[in-house]
N, C-alpha and C positions, 0 to 999 in steps of 0.2 A: 722212391729211388733216393739212395744216399749219394753224397758227393764228398770227396776228400781232396785236399790240396796241401802239398808240402814243397818247400824249396830245399834243395840240397846244395851246399856250398862246396866248391872245389878250388884248390889253389896249388898248382903244380910247381915244383922247383925247377922244371925244365920248360923250354919253349914248346916242345911237342911231347905228348904222353898219351897212353892208352890205358885206362883204368877200368877194371871190372867193378861196376856199381850195383850188380845184381843183389848182393846182401843188403845194401842200403834200401833198394827198391822193395825188396821182400819185407823189410822192417816197416816201411810205409804201408804196404798192403795189410800186414797184420794189424797195425795201428788203426787202419780204416775200418776194420770189421766187415768189409765187403767180401762176399763169398762168390758172387756171380756178377760179371760185368766186364768193363774194359779199363785198362790202365794206359795212360798216355805218359810218356817220359820224353821231355825235350830240353835241349840246350837253349838257354835264354840269352846267348851271346853269339854273334855272327861269325866268330872265329873258333867255335867249338862245335862238337857233334855228339849225338847219341845214336848208337847203332847196335844191331844184334849180330853176333858172330861167335866163333869158337874162342875159348880162353887158352890160346896156345902161343907161347912167346915167339916162336919162329914166324907164325902168321902175323903177329903184331910188327915184327921187324920188316916183314914183307910189305905190310901196309905203309910203313914209314918210308921205306926205300922207293916204293911205287909212287906214292904221293909226292915225294921230293923230286922224282923225275918229271912228273906232270907239272908241278908248280914249285920250282926250286926257291928256297928262301932268298938266296943271293945270286946275282947282285941285286940289291934293293932297287936300283934305278931302272930295272926292267919292267916295273909295274907303274902304270900311270896313277894308280891309287896312292902309292907311296909318296909322301911329302912330309906331312906332320908325323905320320906313323910309318912303320916299316913292316906292315903285316899284310900286304897285298896277297902274298902266297897263302896265308892262313884263311882268307876269305874264299879262295878258290878250292882249297882242300876241304873246307867245310861243305861247299856246294857238292863235291863228289861224294863225301861220306854221309851226308844227310843231316837233317835237323832233329828228327824224332823217331820214336818207335811207338807202336800201339800193340799191346799184348792182351789177349783174352785172359780173364780171370775165371777159373773153374774150380769149384770146391775150395775156394779160399787160397788157391795157388796160381802162380803164373803158368799158363798153358803153353809151355815151350816144347819145341821139337828136340830131338837128341842134340846135345852139346851146345844148345843156344844159351847165351848169356847176354846181358845188357852192358854196354861199354860207353864210357865217356871218352871222346877223342878231343884232345887239346892241341891246338895248332898255333897259339900265341899266348903261352902261359906266363907264369910268374906273377899272377895277380888273381884275386878272388873272382869267381864267376859262379852263376847259379844254374841249377837244373830244376825244372818243374816236374813234379810228379802229380798227376791228376787222375783220380780213380772215380768212376761212376758205376753204380750198380746196386744190388740188393745184398 
């Protein structure tokens, strides 16, 4: 069994963002040479997410609006976590959107359903953060 590991670095110019990272993940899969197995992709920071959904801008705006209703960024003093940092909302948003995805690899390709893509969700941006891509298989 082969194993492959790669870190992808993200740095958004905004506090919140939704980025399609599928092409970068596909590059990792090709580099790995693995044809059959499993791919894990996870955010390595507690205020960011990796999830699978449709690449549609209206949907991304809906995510943002919905998450902001669930855990509004301001006022900062509404969160006990906030003190040294002002990102209590980002921790909650990440909890809702999830940490990672696992995708089957079949015939050297991501075994997606219709419209599925891998996204990085950033909830406390403007600084460098890592995403882990781990692939195991043959």
